[in-house]
Structures are given as structure tokens and as C-alpha cells.
Phi, psi and omega in degrees: 000181191279341182265015174092007179257149178245133180247125181237143173278316177215152179230120176245131177244099177047035177071006182267307183238137178233131176239121183210181180264142176255192179289155176057035175078013180280164175246135183244133175246125179239150175228124181059031180084354180258132180294128182246332183202142174221136177277147178230175179293337181254002181153232179227157172241129179239111184302311179229111183260121176234102186239141173233160181089200183247137178213169178243126179231126178290318179204138180231118178253126174236182181294101176088353182227133175240124176243135179171198182249144170259209186302321186227350188208169176289143180221149173236129180237132183241146177290161175305144177071004174286150181242130172268116180254132179235136179103154181303320181256023182055045184295328179244131179232137173234125182203160178241123178265102184295334181296321180247000177074015181259148176243138187236144163240113188237132179247114182252007181281189184279336182260181180280165170277114186251114179258123183232150176209143175280352176241198179287163174240124177242135173244120188237160172291132181288339182277303185246001176079007178302141180282132173262306183225135175234120177250114183250131180301127179060017181240318182134194181234138179234137176250141184235152171234120182050041176084356180257131180294129181242329182217135178227131176254122181237183177289349179261346182144217183237137177243125180248131176253122182106197184274136176247121180247131180230149178278339176204166179222137179241133179117200182238149180267007185296333180259002179288143178253143180054034180275133177289141179256151182278000000 
């Protein structure tokens, strides 16, 4: 045309690359007759993505997995029953079994599952936040029932709050304090 622009309906370069229009005003890029990229109203669709090097992606949706950013940080979201495998031999697995409603952290490697923290470790109820287990650095371990402390392990021994029931006892009660006699 007269203002220096060229308008093409389709572009074929020796049968290698094809650039043409798709439905609804989209642009389709093909290589060797295979569709490689299509523009959409919200971005692009790439049927088979094979990328090397470094790139920036705002959000990537794949079958069952969404990688991208939320309000402030990077996030990964997985569909129910998806498994996160870590390690060459998938030694660590994290998954949620939607069929039974259980979530698992499973270690299948040769060593133990080692949980570490430079601070305390708390294991809580997901519904109301009641504490189940509290591991305090240089303090001990505490077990709770419905948010009430029931057992504490310290450097001096064990403290039990409430009734302690045992099927047997070994030793002598001569040094026990406030022990009920039969």
C-alpha cells in the first residue's frame, strides 16, 4: 500500500514456517505444518513448550499444575492427587489423596525424614489451630490434647498432667511422691 506497510493474508517460507490468521482474530504460527503458537485475547497458547535458558513467565498453567505469582510471591498450585517428587529417584513425595482426604509427606530414600528448624517446631490442628506437639529448642517436647498440655519431656525427666494409666509398673514406689497406696 502507499504508506509503506505490507498486508498479508498468509506467509509461507519454503514450507518451514507459516504465519496466518486463526479464528476470532488470532494469529497462528506453524513450523513444518505443526501449530507452535496461537495468540488469544488473554495472551498466547503454546501446544508443546520446550524452553531452555532463562525466561520470565508471569503465570504458567499446565495440566493440573499452575506456576506463577500471587499477590506478593511465586506460587505453585497442584490439582488433587498430584504428586510432588523430589530427588533423582523421587525419594521425597508430597501429595494429597483426594479420595480419602489425607495429605502425605513420604520419604522413600535410604535415610530418615529429618525435620529441622532454627526455631521451635509446632504441629497444630488445621481447623482451630490447637497445638498437638511443641518442640522447643533447649526446652523439651510437649504433647497436648485439645490444646491442653498433657506430657512434657525436659532435661530432668517427664511431667504428666492429669491421670497416667499403665498396664504394668517396673521398679519400686519407695521414692514416689504423693503416690496413692492400695
